[in-house]
N, C-alpha and C positions, 0 to 999 in steps of 0.2 A: 378057475383062471381069473376070474375077477379078483378074487381074493389076493393071488399071486402079485396082480397089478398093483393093489392097493399097498400090499407090504413093500413093493418095489418103490413106489412112489414116496411111502413114508421114510424109506432108508435114504433116499435122494435128497429129501427134505433136510432129513437129519444131518446127512454128510455137508449139504450146503451150508446150514447153520455152524456146524462144526469148523468148517473152512472160514467162514467169515469171522468167527469168533477168534481164530488163530491168528488171523491176519491183524484184526484189532489189537489182539494183546501184543503181538509182535511189533507193532507200529509205537505202541506206548513205550514199550521197553526200549527200542531203539532210540526213541526221541528223550528218555529219561537219561541215556549214555551218551548224549552228545557231549562232547567237549567244548569248552569255551572257545569262542573266535575272538581275535582281535580285529578292531575295527578302527580304521586310520582315521584321525581326527583332522580337520580342517584346521591350518595353521592360522586362519583368521579369527577362529572361536577363541573368545577370552576365557581360559580356563585357570584354576588355581595354581600355583606353584609348588612342586614336592619340597617339603622341609622336615628336618628332623630336630632341629635347635632353632626355636623361633627367633625372630628379629630382637625380641624382647629379653632373650635368655642371656643370664650373665656368667652363672656358674651352678655346678652340681655336684655332689658327691656321691659316688656309686660303691655298693661293696662288691669285690671283684674277686672272680675265679678264672684262673688262666692255666691252660695246658699248651705249651709250645714246645715243639721238637723233644718232646720227653720231660720238658722241665715244668713241675706243677707249682705256681705261684698264686698266693691269694693276699688280699688287703684291701685298701681303699684307692678309688681312682678319682681325682679331681680334673673336672673338665672345665675350663674357664674360657671366656670369649671376650676378646678386647677389639672393638671394632668388628672387622670381617673375619679376623684371625682367632684360631682356638690352640690353646695350650692344655695338654695333657700330661698329667703327672700320676705316675702308678707306683705306691709304696705299700710297705708291711705296716701292720697295725702297731708296730713299735717304731715306726719311722724310717726304717730302712728303703731307700728309694730305688726302685726298679728300673724305672726311666722316666726321662721329662722331654717332651717333644713339643715343638711348635710348628703348626701349620698355617701358612699364610695364603689365604684363598685366592688372593687377587692376582697373585703372579705364580701360583701353583709350585710354590717351594715349600721346603721342611727343613727345620733347623733341630738336631738334636742336642740338646743341652746337657744330658747324662745318660747313660746307660750302663748297667751292670756288665762286669765281665762275661758271664755266661750268656748273655744276650747280645753282646757285642760283636755278631759275627753277621757278615753281608745276608746271607738268605735270611735271618731272624730280623734284621733292620728292614730288608725290603718287604717281608710279610707284614710287619706291624705297618710301615708306612703306606703301602699300598690299601690295606683294610680300612685304616683310620681315614686315609684320604676319600674312601666311598662314604663313611659315615658324615664327613663334613663337606660332601658333595664338591670335592676339588677333581678337576679333570684338565688334561693337557690341553694346549693351544690346539686348535683345529679339530677338536673333537664335534663330531655330527649328532644331532638331536632328533628324535621322532617319538611323537606322541601317539597313543593308541588307546581305546577304552575298551574294556574286557566285557564282552557281550551279555555275560552271565551275572558277574558279580556287579556290574557298572562302575567298577574302581577305574581308575586310570593307570597306564603305563608308559612311563617315560624310557625311552631307550637311548644308551650313549655310547656311541661307536668311536673308537680311537685304533687305527690300525688292526690288529686281529682281537683286540680286548671288546666285550661289549657287556654293558650293565644296564641292568633293568631294574626301575624302581617303581614297585605297585603303591598308589597313594589315593587318599580320599579325594573323590572328585570336587567335593565342596569345601573342605578345609585344608586339605593339601598335606595332611600328616602321612608319612611313609609308613607302610606296614611291613615290607619286605624289600631286601636288596638281593639280587641274584647275578653272579656274574661267572663266567667260565673263561678260564685262561690257562694255558700251559697244562691241559688236560686235567685240571683240578677245578671242581665246582664249589663255588662259596655261596652260602645262604647266611643272611643276617636278617632277624626278625626283630621287629621294634613293637612294642606293646604299652598298652594303658597310659597313653599320653595324657598331660595334662595341657594348659595353654603354652608350656615353655619347652617341653622335653619329654621324650618317653620314659616310664618307670623302669623299663627292663630292655636291655638288649643283648640278644643272643647271637653269636657268631660261629659258625662251624665250616671248617675247611681242613683239608689234608694238612696235618702239622701245627693247626692250631683251634683250640676252642676257647672260647672267651664267654662268660656271663656278667653282665653288670645290673646290679639292683639298686635303685636310687635310694638313698637314705633322706628322709624328710627332715629338715631343720627343725 
């Protein structure tokens, strides 16, 4: 009888330890799988502002590959800044100009200086204008802004809302370089990735959206 009681007590101790170990393991697993939370930042706190092209940026040339509505184009893109405005020219390596567009950031307007016939269609123009406006941080009047902090990465997230459009910029909290732009509009998801910044601009820009993919790789002078 005593032997049976001892065995029973041992079994109970083993089961207790097994239950405790299981709880600890599951707690760790759940903790490791937590998703990042967005923490609202007090508007009174001084933070760096998101940027893609710095205030000292003047111009850069990027090797370019684009697929837009089934049309594949490659060549060179010149991005030039004059004051607070940007001009972007995309041409083939033999000098055929695909488009030449100017973005006026102060009044949120765009001027198309030139565009080839295969791209001169309203859906294509709107796609180009909308995406480059995001890269040049151009937003319509009455756009609402809100700033968050990612609780896991500590990066900042600035959200711009206008009507049904919502754009989110993830950027470095100390220096302001934007790493990702995300936008969802009209059932289409847009992701723009920006990498390897120097003190003026990103070395690479990758844009992926339905009907448009674009890669820009900076050519060093």
